[in-house]
C-alpha positions as CSV (number, residue, x, y, z in Angstrom):
1,M,-4.4,1.6,-11.7
2,R,-2.0,4.6,-12.0
3,L,0.4,2.9,-9.7
4,K,0.1,-0.7,-11.1
5,D,3.0,-2.8,-9.7
6,K,4.8,0.3,-8.3
7,V,6.6,-0.5,-5.1
8,T,5.7,2.2,-2.6
9,I,7.0,2.7,1.0
10,I,4.8,4.8,3.3
11,T,6.2,5.6,6.7
12,G,3.7,6.0,9.6
13,A,1.0,4.2,7.5
14,G,-0.6,2.4,10.5
15,H,-2.6,5.4,11.6
16,G,-4.5,8.5,10.4
17,I,-3.6,10.0,7.0
18,G,-0.9,7.4,6.5
19,H,-3.5,4.7,6.6
20,A,-5.5,6.5,4.0
21,Y,-2.5,6.9,1.7
22,A,-1.8,3.2,2.0
23,K,-5.4,2.2,1.1
24,R,-5.6,4.6,-1.9
25,F,-2.2,3.6,-3.3
26,A,-3.2,-0.1,-3.0
27,E,-6.5,0.6,-4.8
28,E,-4.4,2.1,-7.6
29,G,-2.3,-1.1,-8.0
30,A,0.7,-0.4,-5.9
31,N,2.7,-2.9,-3.8
32,V,2.4,-1.0,-0.5
33,V,5.1,-1.3,2.2
34,I,3.8,-0.1,5.5
35,A,6.7,1.2,7.6
36,E,5.3,1.7,11.1
37,I,6.8,1.9,14.5
38,D,3.5,0.6,15.9
39,A,3.9,-3.0,14.6
40,K,0.3,-4.1,15.4
41,A,-1.2,-1.1,13.6
42,G,1.0,-1.8,10.6
43,E,-0.1,-5.4,10.4
44,R,-3.7,-4.4,10.8
45,V,-3.6,-2.0,7.8
46,A,-1.7,-4.6,5.7
47,A,-4.3,-7.2,6.5
48,E,-7.1,-4.8,5.6
49,I,-5.5,-4.1,2.2
50,Q,-4.9,-7.8,1.6
51,E,-8.5,-8.5,2.2
52,L,-9.3,-6.2,-0.7
53,G,-7.2,-8.4,-2.9
54,R,-4.3,-5.9,-3.0
55,S,-0.6,-6.3,-2.2
56,A,0.6,-5.0,1.2
57,W,3.5,-5.8,3.5
58,A,4.0,-4.3,7.0
59,R,7.5,-3.9,8.4
60,A,8.0,-2.5,12.0
61,T,10.3,0.5,11.5
62,D,11.7,3.3,13.7
63,V,12.5,6.1,11.2
64,V,15.1,7.6,13.6
65,N,17.2,4.4,13.7
66,F,19.3,4.4,10.5
67,E,20.1,0.7,10.7
68,D,16.4,0.0,10.9
69,V,15.7,2.3,8.0
70,K,18.4,0.7,5.9
71,G,16.9,-2.7,6.7
72,L,13.5,-1.5,5.5
73,M,14.9,-0.5,2.2
74,N,17.1,-3.6,1.7
75,E,14.2,-6.0,2.6
76,T,11.9,-4.1,0.3
77,V,14.3,-4.6,-2.6
78,Q,14.8,-8.2,-1.7
79,R,11.0,-8.8,-1.6
80,F,9.9,-6.6,-4.6
81,G,13.1,-5.9,-6.6
82,R,12.9,-2.1,-6.4
83,V,11.6,1.0,-4.7
84,D,9.5,3.3,-6.9
85,V,8.0,5.7,-4.4
86,L,8.9,6.8,-0.8
87,L,6.2,8.8,1.0
88,N,7.7,10.3,4.2
89,N,4.6,10.6,6.3
90,A,5.8,9.5,9.8
91,A,5.7,12.4,12.3
92,I,4.9,13.2,15.9
93,Y,1.7,15.1,16.2
94,E,-1.5,13.2,16.8
95,T,-0.7,9.6,17.7
96,R,2.0,10.9,20.0
97,P,0.8,14.5,20.7
98,V,3.1,17.4,20.9
99,S,3.0,20.1,23.6
100,K,1.4,23.4,22.7
101,C,3.4,26.2,24.4
102,N,5.8,29.0,23.8
103,L,9.4,28.2,22.8
104,E,10.8,29.3,26.2
105,D,8.5,26.8,28.0
106,L,9.3,23.9,25.8
107,S,11.5,21.2,27.2
108,L,14.8,20.3,25.5
109,E,13.8,16.7,25.5
110,E,10.6,17.3,23.5
111,W,12.3,19.7,21.1
112,D,14.9,17.0,20.3
113,R,12.3,14.2,20.0
114,V,10.1,16.1,17.5
115,I,13.0,17.3,15.4
116,E,14.4,13.8,15.5
117,V,11.3,12.1,14.2
118,N,9.8,14.8,11.9
119,L,13.0,16.1,10.3
120,K,15.9,13.6,11.0
121,G,13.5,10.7,10.2
122,V,12.8,12.2,6.7
123,F,16.6,12.7,6.2
124,L,17.4,9.1,7.1
125,C,14.7,7.6,4.9
126,C,15.8,9.7,2.0
127,K,19.5,8.9,2.7
128,A,18.7,5.2,2.6
129,V,16.5,5.2,-0.5
130,I,18.5,7.5,-2.8
131,P,21.2,5.0,-3.7
132,I,18.5,2.5,-4.7
133,M,16.6,5.1,-6.8
134,K,19.9,6.2,-8.4
135,S,20.6,2.6,-9.4
136,Q,17.2,2.5,-11.0
137,R,17.7,5.9,-12.7
138,G,14.4,7.0,-11.3
139,G,11.9,7.3,-8.4
140,K,9.5,9.5,-6.5
141,I,10.1,11.0,-3.1
142,I,7.1,12.7,-1.4
143,N,7.7,14.5,1.8
144,V,4.9,15.7,4.0
145,A,5.0,19.2,5.5
146,S,2.4,21.2,7.3
147,G,0.4,24.5,7.0
148,T,2.1,25.5,10.3
149,F,5.1,26.3,8.2
150,F,3.2,29.0,6.4
151,H,1.3,30.3,9.4
152,G,4.3,30.3,11.7
153,T,2.1,28.6,14.3
154,G,3.4,30.1,17.5
155,N,2.3,27.5,20.1
156,M,4.1,24.6,18.4
157,P,7.7,25.9,17.7
158,H,9.3,22.5,17.5
159,Y,6.7,21.0,15.1
160,T,6.5,24.1,12.9
161,T,10.3,24.3,12.7
162,S,10.6,20.6,11.8
163,K,8.1,21.0,8.9
164,G,9.9,24.0,7.6
165,G,13.0,21.9,7.5
166,V,11.2,19.3,5.5
167,V,10.3,21.9,2.9
168,A,13.9,23.1,2.7
169,M,15.2,19.5,2.4
170,T,12.7,18.8,-0.4
171,R,14.1,21.7,-2.5
172,V,17.7,20.7,-1.9
173,L,17.1,17.1,-2.9
174,A,15.2,18.1,-6.0
175,K,18.2,20.1,-7.2
176,Q,20.6,17.2,-6.3
177,L,18.6,14.4,-7.8
178,G,17.1,15.8,-11.0
179,S,19.9,14.4,-13.2
180,W,19.0,10.9,-11.9
181,N,15.3,11.3,-12.9
182,I,14.2,11.3,-9.3
183,N,11.3,13.6,-8.4
184,V,11.2,15.1,-4.9
185,N,8.1,17.1,-4.0
186,C,6.3,18.1,-0.8
187,L,2.7,17.7,0.2
188,T,1.1,20.0,2.7
189,P,-2.2,19.0,4.3
190,G,-4.2,21.4,6.4
191,S,-5.7,20.7,9.8
192,T,-7.1,17.3,9.2
193,M,-9.5,15.1,11.2
194,S,-7.2,12.0,11.1
195,E,-7.4,10.8,14.7
196,E,-8.8,7.3,15.4
197,K,-10.3,8.5,18.7
198,I,-12.1,11.8,18.1
199,T,-12.8,13.8,21.2
200,D,-15.2,16.7,21.4
201,Q,-12.3,19.0,22.1
202,V,-10.5,17.8,18.9
203,R,-13.7,18.3,16.8
204,R,-14.3,21.8,18.1
205,R,-10.7,22.7,17.3
206,R,-11.0,21.3,13.8
207,E,-14.3,23.1,13.2
208,E,-12.8,26.4,14.4
209,S,-9.8,26.0,12.1
210,S,-12.1,25.2,9.1
211,K,-13.7,28.7,9.4
212,Q,-10.5,30.2,8.0
213,R,-10.7,28.2,4.8
214,A,-12.4,28.9,1.4
215,F,-14.1,25.5,1.9
216,Q,-15.5,25.8,5.4
217,R,-15.6,22.2,6.5
218,I,-13.4,19.8,8.3
219,E,-10.7,18.3,6.2
220,V,-10.5,14.5,6.2
221,P,-7.7,12.2,5.0
222,E,-9.5,11.3,1.7
223,D,-9.2,15.0,0.7
224,I,-5.4,14.6,0.5
225,T,-4.9,11.1,-1.0
226,G,-5.6,12.2,-4.6
227,T,-2.8,14.8,-4.5
228,A,-0.4,12.2,-3.1
229,L,-1.4,9.8,-5.8
230,F,-0.7,12.5,-8.4
231,L,2.8,13.0,-7.0
232,A,3.5,9.3,-7.0
233,S,2.3,8.7,-10.5
234,S,3.7,9.4,-13.9
235,D,1.3,12.4,-14.2
236,S,3.9,14.4,-12.2
237,D,7.0,13.3,-14.0
238,F,8.1,16.8,-15.0
239,M,7.5,18.3,-11.6
240,T,10.0,18.5,-8.8
241,G,11.0,20.7,-5.9
242,Q,7.4,21.8,-5.5
243,L,5.1,22.2,-2.5
244,L,1.4,21.5,-3.0
245,V,-1.0,22.8,-0.3
246,V,-4.1,20.7,0.1
247,D,-6.1,22.5,2.8
248,G,-9.4,23.7,1.3
249,G,-8.1,27.2,0.7
250,G,-6.7,28.1,4.1
251,I,-3.4,29.1,2.6
252,L,-3.4,31.0,-0.7
253,H,0.0,31.3,-2.3
């Protein structure tokens, strides 16, 4: 119960790793707000958590629409009185796959869309929640990056660039918000088996990726949730501006 009664907003929590975050946080006592563009998926996860006797509320949210994001924050405060944790998980990758190609072959439309969701979406959610956390004199912001930032993954230039921007934003906000007792940290999963429909091709790709790790097995969402919980809890109160890699030893830094 490390998050007992803590009000936690998780974006993109209707699928994959976001779903796992939502369940784990609820198990630890949090009031979980599922901000999900796929409204049916969000409602499904909320119902699943409620069946376990925990608190969850789903709110259809498009993270690239600032009015929508402000509505999410305001409705959360109206319902629960505060926002203790924001976990910026929503991104384009698996549920809405990105192209794998060289930069010169990438369409302008796809570049803009990935940067908009993966980077601007984090910016807008932070922009909307910061005044609330400042008024509380505290809060936790957890941004989700990617190992592609370290590897410089060449066939996903838009995705890799967007996640590098998330790391930079985390460091800037940590400097800006420390005097308000607001922690801003970054969580970096490795290649994770998070898809709801797992094809043979996806499994082979994950297995091949896992051979580069110290722990040579496929990573699953439950491997990551403990670190997210640590960043959301009081155990990390004197930690900010940091990037934690949870990938089984694929990146050593």
